[in-house]
A tleap script that builds the chain and sets N, CA, C and O, in Angstrom:
source leaprc.protein.ff14SB
mol = sequence {
  NMET VAL VAL SER GLU GLU THR GLN ALA ILE
  THR ALA SER ASP SER PHE ARG LEU SER ALA
  PRO ILE GLN ALA HIE GLY GLU GLN LEU SER
  GLU LEU THR LEU ARG ARG PRO THR PRO GLN
  GLU ALA ARG ALA ILE LYS VAL LEU PRO TYR
  LYS VAL ASP LYS ASP GLU ALA ILE SER LEU
  ASP LEU ASP ALA ALA ALA LYS TYR ILE SER
  VAL CYS ALA GLY ILE PRO PRO SER SER VAL
  ASN GLN LEU ASP LEU ALA ASP LEU ASN THR
  LEU ALA TRP GLN VAL ALA GLY PHE PHE MET
  MET PRO ALA SER GLY THR LEU LYS CALA
}
set mol.1.N position { 0.843 -1.182 0.000 }
set mol.1.CA position { 0.000 0.000 0.000 }
set mol.1.C position { 0.879 1.234 0.000 }
set mol.1.O position { 1.828 1.322 0.779 }
set mol.2.N position { 0.578 2.171 -0.853 }
set mol.2.CA position { 1.273 3.438 -0.879 }
set mol.2.C position { 0.439 4.413 -0.077 }
set mol.2.O position { -0.735 4.631 -0.378 }
set mol.3.N position { 1.041 4.998 0.942 }
set mol.3.CA position { 0.337 5.938 1.806 }
set mol.3.C position { 0.758 7.340 1.413 }
set mol.3.O position { 1.947 7.658 1.425 }
set mol.4.N position { -0.202 8.180 1.066 }
set mol.4.CA position { 0.107 9.544 0.651 }
set mol.4.C position { 0.568 10.366 1.851 }
set mol.4.O position { 0.323 10.018 3.006 }
set mol.5.N position { 1.244 11.470 1.534 }
set mol.5.CA position { 1.685 12.370 2.609 }
set mol.5.C position { 0.494 12.897 3.379 }
set mol.5.O position { 0.567 13.071 4.595 }
set mol.6.N position { -0.621 13.159 2.673 }
set mol.6.CA position { -1.818 13.666 3.346 }
set mol.6.C position { -2.349 12.646 4.338 }
set mol.6.O position { -2.718 13.004 5.456 }
set mol.7.N position { -2.391 11.367 3.939 }
set mol.7.CA position { -2.873 10.325 4.839 }
set mol.7.C position { -1.943 10.191 6.030 }
set mol.7.O position { -2.408 10.040 7.160 }
set mol.8.N position { -0.633 10.243 5.800 }
set mol.8.CA position { 0.318 10.174 6.906 }
set mol.8.C position { 0.099 11.334 7.864 }
set mol.8.O position { 0.171 11.167 9.081 }
set mol.9.N position { -0.168 12.509 7.309 }
set mol.9.CA position { -0.353 13.689 8.145 }
set mol.9.C position { -1.596 13.567 9.014 }
set mol.9.O position { -1.555 13.926 10.191 }
set mol.10.N position { -2.708 13.063 8.460 }
set mol.10.CA position { -3.909 12.987 9.291 }
set mol.10.C position { -3.833 11.819 10.260 }
set mol.10.O position { -4.494 11.839 11.298 }
set mol.11.N position { -3.040 10.804 9.945 }
set mol.11.CA position { -2.870 9.713 10.890 }
set mol.11.C position { -2.193 10.223 12.155 }
set mol.11.O position { -2.481 9.754 13.256 }
set mol.12.N position { -1.294 11.182 11.989 }
set mol.12.CA position { -0.547 11.707 13.124 }
set mol.12.C position { -1.316 12.788 13.880 }
set mol.12.O position { -0.958 13.114 15.012 }
set mol.13.N position { -2.359 13.348 13.280 }
set mol.13.CA position { -3.085 14.418 13.949 }
set mol.13.C position { -4.367 13.887 14.575 }
set mol.13.O position { -4.740 12.730 14.381 }
set mol.14.N position { -5.026 14.745 15.319 }
set mol.14.CA position { -6.240 14.345 15.995 }
set mol.14.C position { -7.479 14.497 15.124 }
set mol.14.O position { -8.469 13.798 15.341 }
set mol.15.N position { -7.448 15.394 14.143 }
set mol.15.CA position { -8.656 15.638 13.370 }
set mol.15.C position { -8.326 15.828 11.895 }
set mol.15.O position { -7.189 16.106 11.513 }
set mol.16.N position { -9.360 15.667 11.090 }
set mol.16.CA position { -9.246 15.818 9.645 }
set mol.16.C position { -10.229 16.898 9.218 }
set mol.16.O position { -11.428 16.792 9.475 }
set mol.17.N position { -9.719 17.934 8.567 }
set mol.17.CA position { -10.584 19.017 8.090 }
set mol.17.C position { -11.254 18.567 6.807 }
set mol.17.O position { -10.592 18.182 5.844 }
set mol.18.N position { -12.578 18.623 6.809 }
set mol.18.CA position { -13.356 18.219 5.639 }
set mol.18.C position { -13.312 19.305 4.566 }
set mol.18.O position { -13.267 20.495 4.878 }
set mol.19.N position { -13.326 18.890 3.314 }
set mol.19.CA position { -13.320 19.871 2.225 }
set mol.19.C position { -14.692 20.530 2.075 }
set mol.19.O position { -14.803 21.628 1.530 }
set mol.20.N position { -15.733 19.853 2.560 }
set mol.20.CA position { -17.090 20.413 2.582 }
set mol.20.C position { -17.761 19.935 3.859 }
set mol.20.O position { -17.647 18.760 4.209 }
set mol.21.N position { -18.453 20.813 4.558 }
set mol.21.CA position { -19.094 20.410 5.818 }
set mol.21.C position { -20.208 19.391 5.597 }
set mol.21.O position { -20.799 19.310 4.520 }
set mol.22.N position { -20.476 18.621 6.643 }
set mol.22.CA position { -21.568 17.645 6.650 }
set mol.22.C position { -22.455 17.908 7.862 }
set mol.22.O position { -22.068 18.635 8.777 }
set mol.23.N position { -23.628 17.322 7.863 }
set mol.23.CA position { -24.546 17.410 8.996 }
set mol.23.C position { -24.498 16.096 9.771 }
set mol.23.O position { -24.570 15.017 9.183 }
set mol.24.N position { -24.376 16.195 11.085 }
set mol.24.CA position { -24.417 15.016 11.954 }
set mol.24.C position { -24.991 15.427 13.298 }
set mol.24.O position { -24.562 16.420 13.886 }
set mol.25.N position { -25.949 14.676 13.779 }
set mol.25.CA position { -26.567 14.938 15.088 }
set mol.25.C position { -27.110 16.363 15.181 }
set mol.25.O position { -27.050 16.988 16.240 }
set mol.26.N position { -27.645 16.873 14.061 }
set mol.26.CA position { -28.227 18.213 14.053 }
set mol.26.C position { -27.213 19.334 14.035 }
set mol.26.O position { -27.578 20.496 14.214 }
set mol.27.N position { -25.944 19.012 13.823 }
set mol.27.CA position { -24.887 20.030 13.782 }
set mol.27.C position { -24.166 19.980 12.449 }
set mol.27.O position { -24.130 18.946 11.782 }
set mol.28.N position { -23.591 21.115 12.070 }
set mol.28.CA position { -22.735 21.150 10.893 }
set mol.28.C position { -21.306 20.875 11.348 }
set mol.28.O position { -20.801 21.545 12.249 }
set mol.29.N position { -20.657 19.901 10.734 }
set mol.29.CA position { -19.282 19.539 11.092 }
set mol.29.C position { -18.342 19.893 9.957 }
set mol.29.O position { -18.617 19.595 8.795 }
set mol.30.N position { -17.233 20.531 10.297 }
set mol.30.CA position { -16.206 20.881 9.321 }
set mol.30.C position { -14.973 20.007 9.464 }
set mol.30.O position { -14.073 20.048 8.625 }
set mol.31.N position { -14.934 19.215 10.531 }
set mol.31.CA position { -13.814 18.293 10.735 }
set mol.31.C position { -14.302 17.068 11.480 }
set mol.31.O position { -15.302 17.104 12.196 }
set mol.32.N position { -13.568 15.983 11.291 }
set mol.32.CA position { -13.873 14.736 11.982 }
set mol.32.C position { -12.630 14.238 12.685 }
set mol.32.O position { -11.509 14.438 12.217 }
set mol.33.N position { -12.840 13.594 13.803 }
set mol.33.CA position { -11.763 12.929 14.517 }
set mol.33.C position { -12.056 11.438 14.493 }
set mol.33.O position { -13.104 10.993 14.962 }
set mol.34.N position { -11.123 10.673 13.944 }
set mol.34.CA position { -11.266 9.218 13.908 }
set mol.34.C position { -10.424 8.613 15.013 }
set mol.34.O position { -9.272 9.001 15.210 }
set mol.35.N position { -10.986 7.682 15.720 }
set mol.35.CA position { -10.221 6.914 16.703 }
set mol.35.C position { -10.043 5.504 16.152 }
set mol.35.O position { -10.748 5.098 15.228 }
set mol.36.N position { -9.106 4.766 16.718 }
set mol.36.CA position { -8.905 3.376 16.308 }
set mol.36.C position { -10.140 2.562 16.680 }
set mol.36.O position { -10.693 2.747 17.765 }
set mol.37.N position { -10.577 1.673 15.808 }
set mol.37.CA position { -11.674 0.786 16.187 }
set mol.37.C position { -11.185 -0.239 17.213 }
set mol.37.O position { -10.001 -0.572 17.263 }
set mol.38.N position { -12.096 -0.719 18.007 }
set mol.38.CA position { -11.749 -1.761 18.973 }
set mol.38.C position { -11.910 -3.132 18.311 }
set mol.38.O position { -12.614 -3.246 17.308 }
set mol.39.N position { -11.277 -4.164 18.848 }
set mol.39.CA position { -11.508 -5.503 18.319 }
set mol.39.C position { -12.990 -5.879 18.354 }
set mol.39.O position { -13.480 -6.526 17.428 }
set mol.40.N position { -13.703 -5.487 19.397 }
set mol.40.CA position { -15.138 -5.781 19.492 }
set mol.40.C position { -15.902 -5.124 18.349 }
set mol.40.O position { -16.797 -5.742 17.771 }
set mol.41.N position { -15.562 -3.882 18.016 }
set mol.41.CA position { -16.230 -3.195 16.908 }
set mol.41.C position { -15.912 -3.870 15.573 }
set mol.41.O position { -16.786 -4.010 14.718 }
set mol.42.N position { -14.661 -4.285 15.401 }
set mol.42.CA position { -14.273 -4.976 14.166 }
set mol.42.C position { -15.025 -6.296 14.033 }
set mol.42.O position { -15.468 -6.654 12.942 }
set mol.43.N position { -15.167 -7.015 15.137 }
set mol.43.CA position { -15.921 -8.276 15.102 }
set mol.43.C position { -17.392 -8.022 14.804 }
set mol.43.O position { -18.023 -8.832 14.125 }
set mol.44.N position { -17.951 -6.928 15.288 }
set mol.44.CA position { -19.354 -6.609 15.027 }
set mol.44.C position { -19.568 -6.234 13.556 }
set mol.44.O position { -20.596 -6.583 12.974 }
set mol.45.N position { -18.618 -5.534 12.959 }
set mol.45.CA position { -18.716 -5.162 11.545 }
set mol.45.C position { -18.454 -6.377 10.659 }
set mol.45.O position { -18.995 -6.468 9.558 }
set mol.46.N position { -17.636 -7.301 11.126 }
set mol.46.CA position { -17.405 -8.610 10.501 }
set mol.46.C position { -16.662 -8.584 9.175 }
set mol.46.O position { -16.703 -9.560 8.426 }
set mol.47.N position { -15.999 -7.507 8.880 }
set mol.47.CA position { -15.196 -7.452 7.654 }
set mol.47.C position { -14.124 -6.374 7.845 }
set mol.47.O position { -14.341 -5.367 8.520 }
set mol.48.N position { -12.982 -6.611 7.241 }
set mol.48.CA position { -11.919 -5.604 7.281 }
set mol.48.C position { -12.228 -4.499 6.277 }
set mol.48.O position { -12.972 -4.728 5.323 }
set mol.49.N position { -11.669 -3.300 6.477 }
set mol.49.CA position { -11.962 -2.201 5.555 }
set mol.49.C position { -11.154 -2.262 4.255 }
set mol.49.O position { -11.190 -1.325 3.457 }
set mol.50.N position { -10.438 -3.346 4.044 }
set mol.50.CA position { -9.633 -3.509 2.834 }
set mol.50.C position { -9.628 -4.974 2.421 }
set mol.50.O position { -9.997 -5.860 3.192 }
set mol.51.N position { -9.199 -5.203 1.185 }
set mol.51.CA position { -9.071 -6.553 0.654 }
set mol.51.C position { -7.662 -6.722 0.106 }
set mol.51.O position { -7.057 -5.765 -0.377 }
set mol.52.N position { -7.143 -7.939 0.182 }
set mol.52.CA position { -5.844 -8.265 -0.400 }
set mol.52.C position { -6.116 -9.275 -1.502 }
set mol.52.O position { -6.670 -10.344 -1.243 }
set mol.53.N position { -5.726 -8.941 -2.746 }
set mol.53.CA position { -5.982 -9.871 -3.845 }
set mol.53.C position { -4.849 -10.879 -3.977 }
set mol.53.O position { -3.890 -10.843 -3.205 }
set mol.54.N position { -4.953 -11.767 -4.942 }
set mol.54.CA position { -3.976 -12.845 -5.100 }
set mol.54.C position { -2.579 -12.321 -5.414 }
set mol.54.O position { -1.594 -13.013 -5.155 }
set mol.55.N position { -2.473 -11.118 -5.965 }
set mol.55.CA position { -1.167 -10.503 -6.234 }
set mol.55.C position { -0.676 -9.680 -5.049 }
set mol.55.O position { 0.324 -8.970 -5.153 }
set mol.56.N position { -1.376 -9.774 -3.928 }
set mol.56.CA position { -1.079 -9.056 -2.688 }
set mol.56.C position { -1.287 -7.549 -2.799 }
set mol.56.O position { -0.758 -6.784 -1.992 }
set mol.57.N position { -2.054 -7.128 -3.796 }
set mol.57.CA position { -2.417 -5.717 -3.903 }
set mol.57.C position { -3.556 -5.446 -2.921 }
set mol.57.O position { -4.449 -6.273 -2.741 }
set mol.58.N position { -3.505 -4.286 -2.299 }
set mol.58.CA position { -4.511 -3.908 -1.305 }
set mol.58.C position { -5.479 -2.915 -1.930 }
set mol.58.O position { -5.073 -1.949 -2.576 }
set mol.59.N position { -6.763 -3.168 -1.725 }
set mol.59.CA position { -7.795 -2.236 -2.183 }
set mol.59.C position { -8.805 -2.049 -1.063 }
set mol.59.O position { -8.974 -2.911 -0.201 }
set mol.60.N position { -9.468 -0.912 -1.097 }
set mol.60.CA position { -10.463 -0.615 -0.067 }
set mol.60.C position { -11.732 -1.421 -0.278 }
set mol.60.O position { -12.132 -1.682 -1.412 }
set mol.61.N position { -12.356 -1.809 0.816 }
set mol.61.CA position { -13.738 -2.281 0.802 }
set mol.61.C position { -14.525 -1.071 1.289 }
set mol.61.O position { -14.653 -0.846 2.492 }
set mol.62.N position { -15.049 -0.300 0.349 }
set mol.62.CA position { -15.638 0.994 0.684 }
set mol.62.C position { -16.850 0.878 1.593 }
set mol.62.O position { -17.053 1.731 2.458 }
set mol.63.N position { -17.660 -0.159 1.414 }
set mol.63.CA position { -18.814 -0.336 2.303 }
set mol.63.C position { -18.355 -0.569 3.738 }
set mol.63.O position { -18.904 0.016 4.672 }
set mol.64.N position { -17.359 -1.414 3.910 }
set mol.64.CA position { -16.841 -1.690 5.251 }
set mol.64.C position { -16.174 -0.446 5.831 }
set mol.64.O position { -16.384 -0.113 6.997 }
set mol.65.N position { -15.375 0.237 5.023 }
set mol.65.CA position { -14.695 1.440 5.504 }
set mol.65.C position { -15.704 2.488 5.958 }
set mol.65.O position { -15.480 3.172 6.956 }
set mol.66.N position { -16.810 2.619 5.233 }
set mol.66.CA position { -17.842 3.585 5.622 }
set mol.66.C position { -18.443 3.230 6.987 }
set mol.66.O position { -18.745 4.119 7.783 }
set mol.67.N position { -18.615 1.933 7.254 }
set mol.67.CA position { -19.122 1.509 8.563 }
set mol.67.C position { -18.140 1.878 9.665 }
set mol.67.O position { -18.542 2.346 10.730 }
set mol.68.N position { -16.849 1.666 9.410 }
set mol.68.CA position { -15.826 2.028 10.398 }
set mol.68.C position { -15.768 3.535 10.600 }
set mol.68.O position { -15.613 3.996 11.730 }
set mol.69.N position { -15.892 4.315 9.523 }
set mol.69.CA position { -15.879 5.774 9.662 }
set mol.69.C position { -17.031 6.214 10.550 }
set mol.69.O position { -16.847 7.056 11.429 }
set mol.70.N position { -18.206 5.660 10.336 }
set mol.70.CA position { -19.364 5.997 11.150 }
set mol.70.C position { -19.100 5.706 12.627 }
set mol.70.O position { -19.335 6.556 13.486 }
set mol.71.N position { -18.611 4.504 12.914 }
set mol.71.CA position { -18.353 4.096 14.298 }
set mol.71.C position { -17.217 4.908 14.918 }
set mol.71.O position { -17.347 5.411 16.035 }
set mol.72.N position { -16.108 5.035 14.197 }
set mol.72.CA position { -14.899 5.643 14.767 }
set mol.72.C position { -14.944 7.163 14.820 }
set mol.72.O position { -14.212 7.776 15.597 }
set mol.73.N position { -15.794 7.779 14.006 }
set mol.73.CA position { -15.955 9.230 14.064 }
set mol.73.C position { -17.189 9.615 14.876 }
set mol.73.O position { -17.403 10.791 15.171 }
set mol.74.N position { -18.006 8.610 15.241 }
set mol.74.CA position { -19.196 8.883 16.037 }
set mol.74.C position { -20.262 9.647 15.269 }
set mol.74.O position { -20.950 10.501 15.828 }
set mol.75.N position { -20.394 9.334 13.977 }
set mol.75.CA position { -21.416 9.984 13.168 }
set mol.75.C position { -22.328 8.915 12.561 }
set mol.75.O position { -21.903 7.775 12.374 }
set mol.76.N position { -23.574 9.274 12.255 }
set mol.76.CA position { -24.475 8.284 11.659 }
set mol.76.C position { -24.059 7.939 10.222 }
set mol.76.O position { -23.392 8.735 9.560 }
set mol.77.N position { -24.453 6.757 9.744 }
set mol.77.CA position { -24.149 6.378 8.357 }
set mol.77.C position { -24.650 7.401 7.336 }
set mol.77.O position { -24.021 7.592 6.295 }
set mol.78.N position { -25.761 8.052 7.620 }
set mol.78.CA position { -26.277 9.067 6.692 }
set mol.78.C position { -25.313 10.249 6.565 }
set mol.78.O position { -25.264 10.898 5.520 }
set mol.79.N position { -24.557 10.529 7.612 }
set mol.79.CA position { -23.558 11.603 7.550 }
set mol.79.C position { -22.351 11.181 6.730 }
set mol.79.O position { -21.765 11.999 6.021 }
set mol.80.N position { -21.970 9.896 6.821 }
set mol.80.CA position { -20.881 9.392 5.984 }
set mol.80.C position { -21.253 9.570 4.519 }
set mol.80.O position { -20.393 9.886 3.696 }
set mol.81.N position { -22.521 9.371 4.187 }
set mol.81.CA position { -22.985 9.513 2.809 }
set mol.81.C position { -22.885 10.948 2.295 }
set mol.81.O position { -22.942 11.170 1.086 }
set mol.82.N position { -22.740 11.917 3.183 }
set mol.82.CA position { -22.618 13.322 2.789 }
set mol.82.C position { -21.181 13.728 2.485 }
set mol.82.O position { -20.947 14.804 1.935 }
set mol.83.N position { -20.216 12.880 2.836 }
set mol.83.CA position { -18.811 13.231 2.654 }
set mol.83.C position { -18.463 13.451 1.183 }
set mol.83.O position { -18.952 12.745 0.301 }
set mol.84.N position { -17.618 14.435 0.940 }
set mol.84.CA position { -17.047 14.613 -0.382 }
set mol.84.C position { -16.258 13.349 -0.725 }
set mol.84.O position { -15.663 12.741 0.165 }
set mol.85.N position { -16.241 12.944 -1.983 }
set mol.85.CA position { -15.556 11.707 -2.366 }
set mol.85.C position { -14.079 11.705 -1.977 }
set mol.85.O position { -13.553 10.674 -1.560 }
set mol.86.N position { -13.413 12.837 -2.107 }
set mol.86.CA position { -11.996 12.902 -1.727 }
set mol.86.C position { -11.836 12.687 -0.217 }
set mol.86.O position { -10.909 12.004 0.219 }
set mol.87.N position { -12.727 13.263 0.568 }
set mol.87.CA position { -12.687 13.069 2.020 }
set mol.87.C position { -12.980 11.616 2.374 }
set mol.87.O position { -12.311 11.034 3.229 }
set mol.88.N position { -13.973 11.035 1.722 }
set mol.88.CA position { -14.307 9.633 1.963 }
set mol.88.C position { -13.099 8.746 1.675 }
set mol.88.O position { -12.779 7.860 2.468 }
set mol.89.N position { -12.436 8.973 0.565 }
set mol.89.CA position { -11.264 8.186 0.196 }
set mol.89.C position { -10.155 8.319 1.242 }
set mol.89.O position { -9.588 7.317 1.678 }
set mol.90.N position { -9.852 9.533 1.635 }
set mol.90.CA position { -8.783 9.764 2.614 }
set mol.90.C position { -9.120 9.126 3.960 }
set mol.90.O position { -8.270 8.474 4.567 }
set mol.91.N position { -10.342 9.307 4.424 }
set mol.91.CA position { -10.746 8.728 5.708 }
set mol.91.C position { -10.779 7.208 5.642 }
set mol.91.O position { -10.413 6.542 6.611 }
set mol.92.N position { -11.211 6.647 4.517 }
set mol.92.CA position { -11.239 5.194 4.365 }
set mol.92.C position { -9.832 4.605 4.437 }
set mol.92.O position { -9.633 3.565 5.064 }
set mol.93.N position { -8.859 5.252 3.807 }
set mol.93.CA position { -7.474 4.762 3.890 }
set mol.93.C position { -6.923 4.924 5.303 }
set mol.93.O position { -6.124 4.104 5.754 }
set mol.94.N position { -7.345 5.977 6.005 }
set mol.94.CA position { -6.910 6.146 7.385 }
set mol.94.C position { -7.439 4.996 8.238 }
set mol.94.O position { -6.704 4.442 9.056 }
set mol.95.N position { -8.693 4.638 8.056 }
set mol.95.CA position { -9.277 3.512 8.787 }
set mol.95.C position { -8.512 2.229 8.462 }
set mol.95.O position { -8.168 1.467 9.365 }
set mol.96.N position { -8.246 1.989 7.187 }
set mol.96.CA position { -7.491 0.789 6.792 }
set mol.96.C position { -6.117 0.781 7.454 }
set mol.96.O position { -5.625 -0.276 7.849 }
set mol.97.N position { -5.508 1.930 7.576 }
set mol.97.CA position { -4.193 2.032 8.207 }
set mol.97.C position { -4.197 1.593 9.658 }
set mol.97.O position { -3.188 1.085 10.149 }
set mol.98.N position { -5.307 1.775 10.355 }
set mol.98.CA position { -5.398 1.321 11.741 }
set mol.98.C position { -5.158 -0.185 11.846 }
set mol.98.O position { -4.627 -0.662 12.848 }
set mol.99.N position { -5.545 -0.921 10.826 }
set mol.99.CA position { -5.401 -2.375 10.830 }
set mol.99.C position { -4.013 -2.830 10.387 }
set mol.99.O position { -3.663 -3.999 10.552 }
set mol.100.N position { -3.232 -1.931 9.836 }
set mol.100.CA position { -1.933 -2.303 9.278 }
set mol.100.C position { -0.761 -1.919 10.152 }
set mol.100.O position { 0.355 -2.392 9.936 }
set mol.101.N position { -0.992 -1.074 11.127 }
set mol.101.CA position { 0.069 -0.663 12.048 }
set mol.101.C position { -0.439 -0.788 13.479 }
set mol.101.O position { -1.576 -0.413 13.769 }
set mol.102.N position { 0.396 -1.311 14.375 }
set mol.102.CA position { -0.030 -1.390 15.775 }
set mol.102.C position { -0.237 0.009 16.357 }
set mol.102.O position { 0.299 0.992 15.845 }
set mol.103.N position { -1.002 0.080 17.409 }
set mol.103.CA position { -1.309 1.372 18.042 }
set mol.103.C position { -0.071 2.117 18.467 }
set mol.103.O position { -0.053 3.348 18.463 }
set mol.104.N position { 0.979 1.378 18.840 }
set mol.104.CA position { 2.202 2.033 19.297 }
set mol.104.C position { 2.978 2.634 18.143 }
set mol.104.O position { 3.873 3.449 18.367 }
set mol.105.N position { 2.657 2.247 16.892 }
set mol.105.CA position { 3.366 2.766 15.736 }
set mol.105.C position { 4.628 1.983 15.408 }
set mol.105.O position { 5.319 2.299 14.440 }
set mol.106.N position { 4.935 0.968 16.202 }
set mol.106.CA position { 6.116 0.142 15.928 }
set mol.106.C position { 5.691 -1.295 15.783 }
set mol.106.O position { 4.768 -1.752 16.457 }
set mol.107.N position { 6.349 -1.996 14.921 }
set mol.107.CA position { 6.045 -3.415 14.730 }
set mol.107.C position { 6.794 -4.248 15.761 }
set mol.107.O position { 7.944 -3.952 16.087 }
set mol.108.N position { 6.151 -5.278 16.270 }
set mol.108.CA position { 6.778 -6.167 17.236 }
set mol.108.C position { 7.232 -7.420 16.530 }
set mol.108.O position { 6.545 -7.925 15.642 }
set mol.109.N position { 8.393 -7.926 16.921 }
set mol.109.CA position { 8.926 -9.139 16.281 }
set mol.109.C position { 8.320 -10.373 16.902 }
set mol.109.O position { 8.643 -11.490 16.498 }
savepdb mol mol.pdb
quit
C-alpha cells in the first residue's frame, strides 16, 4: 500500500478538516476525529476495511470502511454519505491504516 503524505499527516493528527461540511446529530461539522476501532467493533462489523488480492495488492472495501468511519468518528451512516468523495477516500485509507500498524506505531517481532 502506498500511503500519501496527506494520509500520513492525518494519521498523526487528531482531526481531519473536511473539504465540505456535513450534517451530523443536528450540527454542521467541518472536521472529523477518527479513533482506532476496537476488536469488538471490528468483530461486530465482521469485515476488514480492505481486501488483499492474489497478487497481494490492497484495495479498499468501501462499504466496510464507511461503517468504520461511522463508528470511529461517532457519526451516523447518513452523515458518511454526505462526505465529499476525496474526504471519503482519505478517511477510508486512514481507517485501513489502523489495521496495518499497531497502536504504538512500531512493529513487534
